[in-house]
C-alpha positions in Angstrom: -1.0 -0.4 53.0 -4.5 0.6 51.7 -6.7 -2.3 50.6 -7.5 -2.4 46.9 -11.2 -2.0 47.5 -10.5 1.3 49.3 -8.0 2.8 46.9 -8.6 6.4 45.7 -8.6 7.2 42.0 -5.0 8.4 41.9 -3.6 6.1 44.6 -1.3 3.5 43.1 0.1 0.5 45.0 2.7 -2.3 44.4 1.5 -4.6 47.2 4.5 -7.0 47.2 7.0 -4.1 47.0 5.3 -2.2 49.8 4.8 0.9 47.6 1.8 3.1 48.1 1.8 6.5 46.4 -0.6 9.1 45.0 0.1 10.2 41.4 -1.6 13.2 39.8 -1.6 13.1 36.0 -1.2 17.0 36.0 2.4 18.2 36.5 1.6 21.9 36.8 -0.8 24.5 35.6 0.2 27.6 33.6 -2.2 30.4 32.5 -5.1 28.1 33.4 -3.7 25.2 31.2 -3.0 21.9 32.8 0.4 20.5 31.7 0.1 16.7 31.9 3.0 14.5 33.0 2.3 12.3 30.0 3.2 15.0 27.5 6.0 16.4 29.7 7.7 13.0 30.1 7.5 12.3 26.4 9.0 15.7 25.7 11.8 15.1 28.2 12.5 11.8 26.5 12.7 13.3 23.1 15.0 16.1 24.2 17.4 13.7 25.9 17.4 11.5 22.9 18.2 14.5 20.6 21.0 15.6 22.9 22.5 12.1 22.8 22.1 11.8 19.0 23.8 15.1 18.2 26.7 14.2 20.5 27.3 11.1 18.5 26.8 12.2 14.9 30.4 12.9 13.9 31.3 9.4 15.1 29.0 8.1 12.4 30.2 10.5 9.8 27.1 12.7 9.8 27.4 16.5 9.7 25.2 17.8 12.6 24.5 21.1 10.7 23.0 19.2 7.8 21.2 16.6 10.0 19.4 19.0 12.3 16.7 19.7 9.8 16.1 15.9 9.3 16.0 15.3 13.1 13.5 18.1 13.7 11.4 16.8 10.8 11.6 13.3 12.2 10.3 14.5 15.6 7.4 16.2 14.0 6.7 13.1 11.8 6.9 10.9 14.9 4.3 12.9 16.8 1.9 13.1 13.8 2.5 9.5 12.8 1.9 8.3 16.4 -1.4 10.1 16.6 -2.7 9.2 13.1 -1.9 5.6 13.7 -3.8 5.5 17.0 -6.8 7.5 15.7 -7.1 5.3 12.6 -7.0 2.1 14.8 -9.6 3.6 17.2 -11.7 5.4 14.6 -15.0 4.5 16.1 -14.1 6.5 19.2 -13.2 9.6 17.1 -15.6 9.6 14.2 -17.6 12.9 14.4 -15.5 14.1 17.3 -12.8 16.1 15.6 -11.6 18.1 18.6 -10.5 15.0 20.4 -8.3 14.0 17.5 -6.0 16.8 18.3 -6.0 16.3 22.1 -3.0 14.2 23.0 -2.5 15.4 26.6 -4.3 12.4 28.0 -2.6 9.8 25.8 -3.3 8.2 22.5 0.1 8.0 20.8 1.2 4.7 19.2 4.9 4.0 19.2 4.8 2.1 15.9 3.0 5.0 14.2 5.6 7.3 15.6 8.4 5.1 14.3 6.9 5.0 10.8 6.3 8.8 10.8 9.8 9.6 12.0 11.5 7.4 9.3 9.3 8.6 6.4 9.4 12.4 7.2 12.9 12.4 8.6 14.2 10.3 5.8 12.7 12.6 3.1 14.3 15.7 4.6 17.6 13.8 5.0 17.5 13.1 1.3 16.8 16.7 0.5 19.7 17.8 2.8 22.0 15.2 1.3 22.4 13.4 4.7 23.2 9.6 4.5 20.1 7.9 5.8 21.5 4.6 7.2 24.1 6.1 9.5 21.4 8.6 10.7 19.0 5.8 11.4 21.7 4.0 13.4 22.1 7.0 15.6 18.4 7.7 15.9 17.5 4.1 16.8 19.6 4.3 20.0 17.9 7.7 20.7 14.5 6.0 20.2 15.2 3.5 23.0 16.2 6.3 25.4 13.1 8.4 24.5 10.8 5.4 24.8 12.3 4.3 28.1 11.6 7.7 29.6 8.3 8.4 27.8 6.7 5.1 29.0 6.5 6.6 32.5 3.8 8.9 31.0 1.7 5.8 30.9 2.3 5.3 34.6 1.1 8.8 35.5 -2.0 8.2 33.3 -2.5 4.7 34.9 -2.7 3.1 31.4 -0.8 0.5 29.4 -1.2 -2.1 32.1 -1.9 -5.9 31.7 -4.0 -8.6 33.1 -4.0 -9.9 36.6 -0.8 -11.2 38.1 0.5 -12.3 41.5 4.1 -11.5 40.5 6.5 -9.3 42.5 5.9 -6.2 40.4 2.1 -6.4 40.3 0.4 -3.0 40.7 -3.1 -1.5 40.8 -4.9 1.7 41.6 -8.4 3.1 42.2 -8.6 4.0 38.5 -7.5 0.6 37.3 -9.9 -1.2 39.7 -12.8 0.9 38.4 -11.8 0.3 34.8 -11.8 -3.5 35.4 -15.2 -3.4 37.0 -16.5 -1.3 34.0 -15.0 -3.6 31.3 -16.2 -6.8 33.0 -19.7 -5.4 32.8 -19.4 -4.8 29.0 -18.9 -8.2 27.3 -18.8 -6.5 23.9 -15.5 -4.7 24.7 -12.6 -5.8 22.5 -10.3 -5.4 25.5 -12.3 -8.0 27.5 -10.3 -11.0 26.1 -9.7 -12.5 29.5 -11.8 -12.2 32.6 -10.2 -9.9 35.1 -10.5 -9.5 38.9 -10.8 -6.0 40.2 -9.2 -6.9 43.6 -6.0 -8.4 42.1 -2.9 -6.5 40.9 -2.1 -6.3 37.2 1.1 -6.4 35.1 2.8 -3.0 35.0 3.5 -3.3 31.2 4.9 0.3 31.1 7.6 -0.7 33.6 8.6 -3.8 31.7 8.9 -1.8 28.5 10.8 1.1 30.1 13.4 -1.2 31.6 13.8 -3.2 28.4 14.3 0.0 26.3 16.8 1.6 28.7 18.7 -1.7 28.8 18.6 -1.7 25.0 19.9 1.8 24.9 23.0 0.9 26.9 23.7 -2.3 25.0 23.2 -0.9 21.5 25.3 2.1 22.4 28.1 -0.2 23.5 27.7 -2.5 20.5 27.8 0.5 18.1 31.0 1.7 19.6 32.8 -1.6 19.7 31.7 -3.9 16.9 29.4 -2.1 14.4 30.1 -3.6 11.0 27.9 -1.9 8.5 25.6 1.2 8.2 22.1 0.3 9.2 23.1 -2.5 11.4 22.1 -0.7 14.7 18.7 0.2 13.3 18.0 -3.4 12.3 19.1 -4.5 15.8 16.8 -1.9 17.3 13.8 -3.3 15.3 14.6 -6.8 16.5 15.3 -5.8 20.1 12.2 -3.7 20.5 10.1 -6.1 18.5 10.8 -9.1 20.7 9.8 -7.3 23.8 6.7 -5.7 22.3 5.5 -9.0 21.0 5.4 -10.6 24.5 4.3 -7.5 26.4 1.5 -6.8 24.0 0.1 -10.2 24.8 -0.3 -9.1 28.4 -1.9 -5.7 27.7 -5.6 -4.9 28.1 -5.7 -1.9 25.7 -4.2 -3.4 22.5 -5.3 -1.8 19.2 -7.2 -4.6 17.5 -8.2 -5.7 14.0 -10.8 -8.3 14.7 -9.1 -10.6 17.2 -5.6 -9.7 16.1 -3.5 -7.5 18.2 -2.0 -5.1 15.6 1.2 -4.2 17.5 1.9 -7.9 18.3 1.6 -8.9 14.7 3.7 -6.0 13.5 6.3 -6.9 16.2 6.6 -10.4 15.0 7.0 -9.2 11.4 9.7 -6.8 12.4 11.7 -9.4 14.3 11.7 -11.8 11.4 12.6 -9.1 8.9 15.4 -7.6 11.0 17.0 -11.0 11.8 16.9 -12.0 8.1 18.4 -8.7 7.0 21.1 -8.8 9.7 22.1 -12.3 8.5 22.0 -11.5 4.8 23.7 -8.1 4.9 26.1 -9.2 7.5 27.2 -12.1 5.4 27.6 -9.9 2.3 29.7 -7.4 4.2 31.9 -10.2 5.6 32.5 -11.5 2.1 33.4 -8.1 0.8 36.1 -7.8 3.5 38.1 -4.6 3.1 36.1 -3.6 0.1 33.2 -2.5 2.4 33.8 0.9 4.1 31.6 2.4 6.8 30.4 5.8 5.7 32.3 7.5 8.6 35.5 6.3 6.9 34.7 7.6 3.4 36.4 10.7 1.9 32.9 12.3 1.5 32.1 12.0 5.1 35.5 13.3 6.2 35.3 16.3 4.0 31.8 17.2 5.2 32.9 16.9 8.8 36.0 19.0 8.0 33.9 21.7 6.4 31.5 21.6 9.4 34.4 22.0 11.9 35.9 24.9 9.8 32.5 26.7 9.9 32.3 26.2 13.6 35.8 27.6 14.1 35.1 30.6 11.9 31.9 31.3 13.9 33.8 31.1 17.2 36.5 33.5 15.9 33.8 36.0 14.7 32.1 35.7 18.1 35.3 36.3 20.0 36.0 39.4 17.9 32.6 40.8 18.5 32.9 40.2 22.2 36.0 42.3 22.4 33.9 45.4 21.7 31.2 46.1 24.3 27.7 46.1 22.9 26.4 49.4 21.7 29.9 51.0 21.5 31.0 50.0 18.0 29.5 53.1 16.3 30.9 55.4 18.9 34.4 54.0 18.6 34.3 54.3 14.8 33.0 57.9 15.0 35.7 58.8 17.6 38.4 57.2 15.5 37.3 59.0 12.3 37.2 62.3 14.3 40.7 61.7 15.5 41.9 60.9 12.0 40.3 64.2 10.8 41.9 66.3 13.5 45.2 64.7 12.9 45.0 65.6 9.2 44.3 69.2 10.0 47.1 69.4 12.6 49.6 68.0 10.0 48.5 70.6 7.5 48.9 73.4 9.9 52.3 72.1 10.9 53.4 71.8 7.3 52.2 75.4 6.7 54.0 76.7 9.8 57.2 74.8 8.9 57.1 76.3 5.4 56.9 79.9 6.7 60.1 79.5 8.8 63.4 80.5 7.0 65.9 77.6 6.6 69.5 77.7 7.7 70.9 78.6 4.3 68.7 81.7 4.0 69.9 83.0 7.4 73.5 82.6 6.5 73.0 84.6 3.2 71.3 87.3 5.0 74.1 87.5 7.6 76.8 87.9 5.0 74.9 90.7 3.3 74.8 92.6 6.5 
């Protein structure tokens, strides 16, 4: 295995696992534009999350046809919110450099900003489309965990979101990380230089910790939602608590935290979310328990059942219309109609001629009379 001091920029090693690989942050190039793994992995994560969410919507009483606008708006809100959050927190790096604000191919998306943007924008559109927000948030929160679990590997390809030195089993490093540590240690004014670091020692792969935690949460919350979900909004609150706990501890290990003074913003926000989510789970859960059968999940309401029924009827009608159209080859509809009309016209003329011919022939009575006269 290559010694840390001899690592190339894109060479990444996990010494105790015996892994030594070279990772390029560019996935491929199209029309001269480099497509980065960072953006590609985030996109894949979002797409898989959306596929999962739409497959589950009817189980939560949500009409997919109505919800699609809210989901798309939520994705847009998440991207904008994630970037705005990051830029605001790192404003000194972007002031006067407007072009870099819109360049997200190399990173710079904050998950908490994305969460805020998704809930605000998606929630607004859900209200306009008359989609119940709490069941939608329950579905989306499980999708969030799937998307985050996959998207975090974009940090790996960018060699970012790592932590301080460690001699643990999963410790990793690379030429880029080594050079960054040397650079930071020479700049004592850096807000990231909270703990002295050694360039020849592996660091915590924080992206890996978070990816595993999120994917595990995806599985557990999906099972919980299916088996023992008690009230609308419960899964969303559990998501906030689950992710908040992990982020609170992992953020303490990271070297690139967004800071306000000496406070790690994401760590403080994580602590707040954990406390709020636990309190609300206890309070709302207790209230629902006291209500007993008086509380009804939205999926079991008449309103939800009727909306789903109408959605299924629309889908059936669409399928029938499509099947009928498929019975006639494309481009032949007009020809068939014209041919049919022509046949009808010819048939009419033939009948007229036949009627006229029939009327010119003498009937049997006339023949008998003529015979007697002779």
